[in-house]
C-alpha positions in Angstrom: 0.0 0.0 0.0 1.7 3.3 -1.1 0.7 6.7 0.2 0.5 9.7 -2.0 3.6 11.9 -1.4 3.0 15.2 0.4 5.7 17.1 -1.6 6.3 17.5 -5.3 9.2 18.7 -7.5 8.4 22.0 -9.2 8.3 20.3 -12.6 5.7 17.8 -11.4 3.6 20.6 -9.8 3.9 22.6 -13.0 2.5 19.6 -15.0 -0.4 19.3 -12.6 -1.2 23.0 -12.7 -0.6 23.3 -16.4 2.1 26.0 -16.2 5.9 26.2 -16.3 8.3 25.3 -13.5 9.4 29.0 -13.4 5.8 30.0 -12.6 5.8 27.5 -9.7 9.2 28.9 -8.4 7.7 32.4 -8.7 4.7 31.3 -6.6 7.1 29.8 -4.0 9.1 33.1 -3.9 5.9 35.1 -3.4 4.6 32.7 -0.7 1.6 31.6 -2.7 2.7 28.0 -2.2 4.5 26.4 0.7 7.9 24.7 0.3 10.3 22.4 1.9 14.0 22.7 1.1 16.3 19.6 1.2 19.8 20.6 0.4 19.6 22.8 -2.7 16.3 21.3 -3.8 12.9 23.0 -3.3 9.8 20.9 -3.0 6.2 22.1 -3.2 4.1 21.0 -0.3 0.8 19.5 -1.3 -1.5 21.2 1.1 -4.6 23.4 1.1 -2.6 26.3 -0.4 -1.5 24.0 -3.3 -5.1 22.8 -3.8 -6.4 26.4 -3.9 -3.6 27.8 -6.1 -4.6 29.1 -9.5 -2.1 30.2 -12.0 -2.3 34.0 -12.5 0.4 34.4 -15.2 1.9 32.0 -17.6 4.6 34.1 -19.3 6.3 37.4 -19.6 3.6 39.1 -21.6 0.8 37.7 -19.4 2.8 38.8 -16.3 3.3 42.3 -17.5 -0.4 42.5 -18.6 -1.5 41.2 -15.2 0.8 43.7 -13.4 -0.5 46.7 -15.4 -4.2 45.7 -14.9 -3.8 45.2 -11.1 -2.5 48.8 -10.6 
């Protein structure tokens, strides 16, 4: 019997959220997602924050458009 892991690599989280790994790293940097660090690796914690997280930007243009619209 195998339990579902409570942490994910950013690339796996990105596949699940249909975005890039950089978008996940940006969310970790902003505090939108919780993380655990093991050595130099950053893992996304699968918790309520992860379940509720919705991608706001998916690239440079989308990010700049999002930023200018939120002002």
